[in-house]
C-alpha positions as CSV (number, residue, x, y, z in Angstrom):
1,X,-76.1,27.2,28.5
2,X,-75.2,23.4,28.8
3,X,-71.6,23.0,29.5
4,X,-70.4,19.3,27.4
5,X,-68.6,16.8,29.0
6,X,-66.4,16.3,26.5
7,X,-63.6,19.0,24.7
8,X,-66.2,21.1,23.4
9,X,-68.7,23.6,24.8
10,X,-72.4,23.4,23.3
11,X,-74.4,27.0,23.5
12,X,-77.8,26.5,23.6
13,X,-81.4,26.7,26.8
14,X,-82.2,23.3,27.4
15,X,-85.9,22.6,26.4
16,X,-87.9,19.6,26.0
17,X,-89.0,20.0,22.5
18,X,-86.8,19.3,19.6
19,X,-84.6,22.6,18.7
20,X,-85.0,24.4,15.4
21,X,-82.6,24.1,13.1
22,X,-79.1,26.2,14.1
23,X,-80.7,26.9,17.6
24,X,-77.5,24.9,19.0
25,X,-74.0,25.2,18.0
26,X,-70.9,23.0,18.8
27,X,-67.3,25.0,19.7
28,X,-64.2,23.1,20.0
29,X,-60.4,23.8,19.5
30,X,-59.5,21.9,16.2
31,X,-56.4,19.6,17.9
32,X,-58.3,18.4,20.8
33,X,-60.7,15.4,19.7
34,X,-57.8,13.9,18.3
35,X,-56.1,14.1,21.4
36,X,-59.3,12.5,24.5
37,X,-57.4,8.6,23.9
38,X,-53.9,10.6,24.8
39,X,-55.9,12.5,27.5
40,X,-57.6,9.2,29.2
41,X,-54.3,7.5,29.6
42,X,-53.1,10.2,31.6
43,X,-55.7,10.7,34.0
44,X,-56.7,14.4,31.6
45,X,-60.3,14.7,31.5
46,X,-60.8,17.2,28.9
47,X,-64.0,19.6,30.4
48,X,-64.8,23.1,30.4
49,X,-64.7,24.2,33.5
50,X,-66.0,28.1,32.8
51,X,-67.5,29.7,29.9
52,X,-68.9,33.5,30.0
53,X,-69.5,35.6,27.1
54,X,-67.9,38.8,26.2
55,X,-69.7,42.2,27.2
56,X,-70.9,43.2,23.8
57,X,-72.1,39.7,23.5
58,X,-70.0,38.4,20.2
59,X,-67.2,36.3,21.7
60,X,-67.3,33.1,24.0
61,X,-64.5,32.4,26.5
62,X,-63.4,28.7,27.5
63,X,-61.2,27.8,30.7
64,X,-60.6,24.2,29.4
65,X,-59.9,22.1,32.1
66,X,-56.5,20.4,31.4
67,X,-55.6,22.4,28.8
68,X,-55.6,26.5,27.9
69,X,-57.9,29.0,27.6
70,X,-60.0,29.7,23.9
71,X,-61.8,32.3,22.8
72,X,-64.8,31.7,19.9
73,X,-65.7,34.1,17.9
74,X,-69.7,34.6,17.5
75,X,-70.2,36.8,14.7
76,X,-67.1,35.5,12.1
77,X,-67.0,32.1,12.8
78,X,-64.5,29.5,11.7
79,X,-64.2,25.6,10.6
80,X,-61.5,23.6,12.1
81,X,-58.5,24.0,9.7
82,X,-58.5,21.4,6.9
83,X,-55.8,20.1,4.7
84,X,-56.9,21.1,1.2
85,X,-53.9,21.5,-1.3
86,X,-53.1,23.7,-3.8
87,X,-52.9,23.2,-7.4
88,X,-48.6,22.9,-7.9
89,X,-46.5,26.0,-7.3
90,X,-43.0,25.7,-8.2
91,X,-40.2,27.5,-6.4
92,X,-39.4,29.6,-9.0
93,X,-42.1,31.6,-8.0
94,X,-44.8,30.3,-10.5
95,X,-48.2,28.5,-9.9
96,X,-48.9,26.0,-12.5
97,X,-52.4,24.2,-13.6
98,X,-51.5,21.0,-12.1
99,X,-53.0,18.3,-10.7
100,X,-55.4,18.7,-7.7
101,X,-55.3,15.9,-4.4
102,X,-58.4,13.4,-5.9
103,X,-59.1,12.4,-2.8
104,X,-60.4,15.2,-1.3
105,X,-59.0,13.8,2.0
106,X,-58.9,16.7,5.2
107,X,-57.1,16.4,7.9
108,X,-60.2,15.6,9.4
109,X,-61.7,12.3,7.9
110,X,-59.2,9.9,8.6
111,X,-59.6,10.4,12.8
112,X,-63.5,10.5,12.1
113,X,-63.5,14.7,13.2
114,X,-65.1,17.4,11.5
115,X,-66.1,15.0,8.7
116,X,-68.5,18.2,7.0
117,X,-65.5,20.9,7.7
118,X,-65.4,23.5,5.0
119,X,-62.4,25.5,6.3
120,X,-59.8,26.7,5.6
121,X,-58.8,26.3,1.6
122,X,-55.9,27.1,0.0
123,X,-55.6,29.0,-3.3
124,X,-55.5,27.1,-6.6
125,X,-54.5,30.1,-8.8
126,X,-51.7,32.5,-9.4
127,X,-54.8,34.9,-9.3
128,X,-54.8,34.5,-5.1
129,X,-51.1,35.0,-4.9
130,X,-51.0,38.1,-2.5
131,X,-47.5,40.5,-3.3
132,X,-45.5,40.3,0.1
133,X,-45.8,43.1,2.4
134,X,-43.0,45.0,3.0
135,X,-42.6,46.1,6.7
136,X,-42.2,49.4,8.0
137,X,-38.9,49.6,10.1
138,X,-40.4,49.4,13.8
139,X,-41.9,46.1,12.8
140,X,-39.2,45.3,11.8
141,X,-37.0,45.4,14.4
142,X,-39.6,43.9,16.3
143,X,-39.4,40.8,14.1
144,X,-35.8,40.9,14.5
145,X,-35.9,40.7,17.6
146,X,-38.4,37.6,17.5
147,X,-35.5,35.9,15.3
148,X,-32.6,36.5,17.8
149,X,-34.9,34.9,20.4
150,X,-35.3,32.5,18.4
151,X,-31.8,31.9,17.8
152,X,-31.7,31.9,21.8
153,X,-33.7,29.1,21.8
154,X,-36.1,31.8,23.8
155,X,-39.4,30.0,22.2
156,X,-42.4,32.5,24.0
157,X,-40.4,35.2,23.6
158,X,-40.3,34.9,20.0
159,X,-43.8,33.7,19.8
160,X,-45.1,36.8,21.3
161,X,-42.8,38.9,19.5
162,X,-44.2,37.6,16.2
163,X,-47.3,37.9,17.6
164,X,-47.1,41.7,18.0
165,X,-46.2,41.6,14.9
166,X,-48.7,39.7,12.9
167,X,-51.6,41.8,14.9
168,X,-50.0,45.3,13.0
169,X,-48.9,43.1,10.0
170,X,-52.1,40.7,9.5
171,X,-51.0,40.0,5.6
172,X,-47.2,39.2,5.7
173,X,-46.8,35.9,5.1
174,X,-43.1,35.7,6.3
175,X,-45.0,36.3,10.2
176,X,-46.8,33.5,10.1
177,X,-44.7,31.2,8.6
178,X,-41.9,32.5,11.4
179,X,-44.3,32.0,14.3
180,X,-45.2,28.3,13.1
181,X,-41.3,27.5,13.7
182,X,-41.5,28.6,16.9
183,X,-44.7,27.1,18.2
184,X,-43.2,24.0,16.7
185,X,-40.1,24.2,19.1
186,X,-41.5,25.0,22.0
187,X,-44.2,22.3,21.9
188,X,-46.8,23.1,24.7
189,X,-50.2,21.6,24.2
190,X,-51.9,22.8,20.7
191,X,-49.0,24.5,19.7
192,X,-48.4,22.4,16.7
193,X,-51.9,23.1,15.9
194,X,-51.7,26.8,16.3
195,X,-48.4,26.0,13.9
196,X,-50.8,24.6,11.7
197,X,-52.9,27.7,11.1
198,X,-50.2,29.8,11.3
199,X,-48.6,27.5,8.1
200,X,-51.8,27.8,5.9
201,X,-52.2,31.3,6.5
202,X,-48.7,31.7,5.4
203,X,-49.1,29.6,2.1
204,X,-52.4,31.0,1.4
205,X,-50.9,34.7,1.4
206,X,-47.7,33.2,-0.4
207,X,-48.6,29.6,-2.2
208,X,-44.9,29.1,-2.9
209,X,-43.7,29.9,0.6
210,X,-41.3,26.6,1.2
211,X,-40.8,27.1,4.7
212,X,-44.1,26.8,5.2
213,X,-45.2,24.2,3.1
214,X,-42.0,22.2,5.4
215,X,-43.4,22.8,8.1
216,X,-47.4,22.2,7.4
217,X,-46.2,18.4,6.5
218,X,-44.2,18.3,9.8
219,X,-47.3,19.5,11.7
220,X,-49.5,17.0,10.2
221,X,-47.3,14.2,11.5
222,X,-47.3,15.6,15.1
223,X,-50.8,15.6,14.8
224,X,-51.4,12.3,14.0
225,X,-52.7,12.8,10.6
226,X,-49.9,10.5,9.4
227,X,-51.8,10.1,6.1
228,X,-52.5,13.7,4.9
229,X,-48.8,14.2,6.1
230,X,-47.4,12.1,3.4
231,X,-49.3,13.4,1.3
232,X,-48.1,16.9,1.9
233,X,-44.7,15.5,1.8
234,X,-44.7,14.4,-1.6
235,X,-46.7,17.7,-2.6
236,X,-43.7,19.5,-0.9
237,X,-41.1,17.1,-3.0
238,X,-43.0,18.1,-6.1
239,X,-43.2,21.9,-5.8
240,X,-40.2,22.2,-4.6
241,X,-38.1,19.0,-6.1
242,X,-34.4,20.8,-5.3
243,X,-35.7,20.3,-1.9
244,X,-37.1,16.4,-2.4
245,X,-33.9,14.6,-1.0
246,X,-32.5,16.6,1.9
247,X,-32.0,15.3,5.1
248,X,-34.9,16.9,6.4
249,X,-37.4,15.3,3.5
250,X,-35.9,11.8,4.1
251,X,-36.1,12.4,7.8
252,X,-39.9,13.1,7.9
253,X,-40.4,10.0,5.1
254,X,-39.1,7.7,7.5
255,X,-41.0,9.1,10.4
256,X,-44.1,8.7,8.5
257,X,-43.2,5.5,6.9
258,X,-42.6,4.5,11.2
259,X,-45.3,5.6,12.1
260,X,-47.9,4.1,8.9
261,X,-46.8,0.6,9.9
262,X,-46.8,0.6,13.2
263,X,-50.4,1.1,12.9
264,X,-50.8,-1.5,10.6
265,X,-48.4,-4.1,12.6
266,X,-50.9,-3.1,15.0
267,X,-54.2,-3.5,13.6
268,X,-52.6,-7.2,12.4
269,X,-51.5,-7.7,16.3
270,X,-55.3,-7.0,17.2
271,X,-56.8,-9.5,14.1
272,X,-55.3,-12.0,15.8
273,X,-56.1,-11.4,19.1
274,X,-52.7,-9.3,19.9
275,X,-53.1,-5.7,21.8
276,X,-50.5,-3.9,19.8
277,X,-51.7,-0.5,19.0
278,X,-50.0,1.9,16.3
279,X,-49.0,5.9,17.4
280,X,-52.4,7.2,15.1
281,X,-55.0,7.9,17.0
282,X,-58.5,7.3,15.8
283,X,-61.9,8.4,17.5
284,X,-62.7,5.3,19.3
285,X,-66.6,4.1,18.1
286,X,-66.8,1.7,21.6
287,X,-68.5,5.3,22.8
288,X,-71.6,5.8,20.5
289,X,-73.7,4.7,23.3
290,X,-72.7,8.1,25.1
291,X,-73.0,10.6,22.1
292,X,-76.7,10.8,20.6
293,X,-76.7,11.2,16.9
294,X,-77.6,14.8,17.9
295,X,-74.4,15.3,19.3
296,X,-72.8,14.0,17.2
297,X,-74.2,16.1,14.2
298,X,-73.5,19.0,16.5
299,X,-69.4,17.9,16.6
300,X,-69.4,17.6,12.7
301,X,-70.6,20.9,12.4
302,X,-68.1,22.9,15.5
303,X,-66.5,25.8,15.0
304,X,-62.8,26.2,16.0
305,X,-61.1,29.1,18.0
306,X,-60.2,32.3,17.3
307,X,-57.5,32.8,20.1
308,X,-56.0,30.5,22.5
309,X,-54.2,31.5,26.1
310,X,-51.2,29.5,27.3
311,X,-49.4,29.7,30.9
312,X,-51.7,29.1,33.8
313,X,-52.6,25.4,35.1
314,X,-56.5,24.2,35.2
315,X,-56.1,20.5,36.2
316,X,-56.7,20.1,40.0
317,X,-60.4,22.2,40.8
318,X,-63.2,22.1,38.1
319,X,-64.8,25.7,39.2
320,X,-61.7,27.8,37.7
321,X,-62.6,30.6,35.9
322,X,-61.5,32.6,32.9
323,X,-62.9,36.3,32.6
324,X,-62.6,39.9,30.3
325,X,-60.9,42.4,31.9
326,X,-60.4,46.0,31.1
327,X,-62.7,48.9,29.9
328,X,-63.2,46.9,26.5
329,X,-62.2,43.9,27.6
330,X,-58.8,43.8,26.3
331,X,-57.6,42.1,28.4
332,X,-58.2,37.7,29.6
333,X,-57.5,37.2,33.0
334,X,-57.7,33.4,34.8
335,X,-56.6,31.9,37.6
336,X,-54.3,28.7,38.0
337,X,-53.1,25.8,40.0
338,X,-50.4,27.2,40.8
339,X,-51.7,30.2,43.4
340,X,-51.3,32.5,40.8
341,X,-53.4,34.5,38.3
342,X,-52.1,35.4,34.7
343,X,-53.5,38.2,32.5
344,X,-53.5,38.0,28.8
345,X,-53.6,40.5,25.8
346,X,-56.7,39.3,24.3
347,X,-55.4,40.6,20.6
348,X,-52.1,39.7,20.7
349,X,-52.3,36.8,23.3
350,X,-49.4,37.9,25.1
351,X,-48.8,37.3,28.8
352,X,-48.3,40.4,30.3
353,X,-49.0,40.0,33.8
354,X,-48.6,37.2,36.5
355,X,-49.6,37.8,40.2
356,X,-49.7,35.6,42.8
357,X,-52.6,35.5,44.4
358,X,-53.5,32.9,46.8
359,X,-51.1,30.1,48.8
360,X,-52.4,27.1,46.9
361,X,-54.9,28.0,44.0
362,X,-56.9,30.8,42.5
363,X,-60.0,29.5,41.6
364,X,-62.5,32.9,41.2
365,X,-61.8,36.4,39.2
366,X,-64.4,38.8,39.2
367,X,-64.1,41.9,37.4
368,X,-66.1,45.1,38.9
369,X,-68.6,45.8,36.4
370,X,-67.5,50.0,35.9
371,X,-64.8,50.7,38.4
372,X,-60.7,49.3,37.8
373,X,-60.9,46.6,40.5
374,X,-60.5,42.5,40.2
375,X,-61.6,40.0,43.0
376,X,-59.7,37.0,43.1
377,X,-60.7,34.5,45.3
378,X,-59.5,30.5,45.6
379,X,-58.3,28.0,49.0
380,X,-57.3,30.4,51.8
381,X,-60.2,32.1,53.2
382,X,-60.2,35.5,52.2
383,X,-61.1,37.3,48.9
384,X,-58.8,39.8,47.5
385,X,-59.3,42.8,45.7
386,X,-56.3,44.2,43.0
387,X,-56.2,47.6,41.7
388,X,-53.9,49.6,39.5
389,X,-50.9,51.3,42.2
390,X,-49.0,54.6,41.3
391,X,-46.1,53.3,39.1
392,X,-43.5,55.4,42.3
393,X,-44.6,52.6,44.8
394,X,-42.7,49.9,44.8
395,X,-45.0,47.5,46.1
396,X,-43.9,44.1,44.0
397,X,-44.6,41.6,46.7
398,X,-47.1,39.6,44.5
399,X,-45.6,40.3,41.0
400,X,-43.9,37.0,39.6
401,X,-41.3,38.6,37.3
402,X,-40.7,35.1,35.7
403,X,-43.4,34.6,33.4
404,X,-42.3,32.2,31.4
405,X,-40.7,30.3,34.0
406,X,-43.9,29.9,35.4
407,X,-45.6,29.0,32.5
408,X,-43.1,26.5,31.4
409,X,-43.7,25.0,35.0
410,X,-47.5,25.0,34.7
411,X,-46.8,23.0,31.5
412,X,-44.7,20.5,33.1
413,X,-47.6,20.4,35.9
414,X,-50.3,20.0,33.2
415,X,-48.3,16.8,32.0
416,X,-47.5,15.1,35.3
417,X,-48.3,12.6,36.8
418,X,-51.7,12.9,39.2
419,X,-49.7,11.5,42.4
420,X,-46.4,14.0,41.2
421,X,-49.7,16.8,41.1
422,X,-50.9,16.2,44.7
423,X,-47.0,16.2,45.8
424,X,-46.4,19.2,44.2
425,X,-49.7,21.0,45.8
426,X,-48.5,19.6,49.0
427,X,-45.1,21.6,49.1
428,X,-43.1,18.8,47.8
429,X,-40.1,19.9,44.8
430,X,-40.6,17.2,42.2
431,X,-37.1,17.5,39.2
432,X,-37.3,15.4,36.2
433,X,-40.4,16.2,35.0
434,X,-40.9,15.9,31.2
435,X,-41.0,19.1,29.5
436,X,-41.5,19.9,25.8
437,X,-39.6,23.4,26.6
438,X,-36.4,24.9,25.4
439,X,-35.1,21.4,25.8
440,X,-36.4,19.4,24.0
441,X,-35.3,18.2,20.6
442,X,-36.5,15.4,17.5
443,X,-36.0,15.2,13.9
444,X,-37.5,18.2,12.8
445,X,-35.1,20.1,14.6
446,X,-32.3,18.4,14.3
447,X,-32.5,18.6,10.5
448,X,-35.3,21.3,9.7
449,X,-32.1,23.2,8.9
450,X,-31.1,21.1,5.3
451,X,-34.0,23.0,4.1
452,X,-33.3,26.4,5.0
453,X,-36.3,26.5,6.9
454,X,-35.1,28.5,10.1
455,X,-37.4,32.2,10.9
456,X,-36.4,34.7,7.5
């Protein structure tokens, strides 16, 4: 096993002779390479601090330093999601034989990533349209609860409720579209890419899903795929002409135009000896000497994650673990820089418990191979052993009740200046840290309602 010094993970054994084809594989979350220059600017290094296989060997769990925890399916591998438009679909619900995108641009090509990806392809004909799946009454109530949480700007709670419903109704386009909207509002690291995945899934189930089409264009823009965002927005206007001059379309069009102008202006300044640069991040070609040709091929053939787990913070130590937990590996556990460790449901990715495991940082978590015990250790000179308590016992001294508040604080911590993080670890309280949480707003927030893109 080899851990890559970049944002990905290799799976192969070191050997002197050339590896046969297929003996090595590269796994990386689809959005991470694009963010690499930004992470370097913020002194946040993307490196896998811990990797482990599931008990049955079919899944790979990765704790990414400076980012989230990712689960990769080794049996049903999936390519990073690409941007391929379907044929024309009008708001009346018909799929017409329109003109397919002629340039074949995927959302990886313009950024120099995943050049040979054969990822997610949108349907091209009416025969692929799946009828809207009716939700049973109990899931309809869950969806309504999620909508209410969204209306109250409780983005994480809405995401968890939508995820719970998605697990039980995986063919309902509306649930994916609604969850994408919640991801876009929350805006934690990686949320816009998860939203893009949900938009593509919603469109695959219903190619005439108006909200998913518009959110897809916004996600592409937020992920710095500006040219693809423009193409997607133009396609949206063609499919839904009644929305072509809405305030939301106009606002996104202005954002895209400004980004393209800024990029071209920055290129001109660089060509004239200036140092200007636009917001469109392209992978630097100056690091070719540090990346072998074999490495480049592996990256182009990379596989994407299946699930993402958010809430912890992994920026301070380089040995922080993440592990499978439970009789059927149905939970994921990870330590955190805030002294807590987090427990998620594997299939829904929902956070179910946060416990205070150390006065400073929790680094190591190892489950017992056959009994329900979990050992944790960190900076404190002790190893703590955790096991279930009877419900009648009121021993909640180490239970973190405000799980969402802890998760939001960790997101701020991950994006804080290193000096501020050091002061936080020394016990100082730092106010005014930038947060992309419930209080954040952007053009999409203020104008999305004009194209009726609230949860359904």
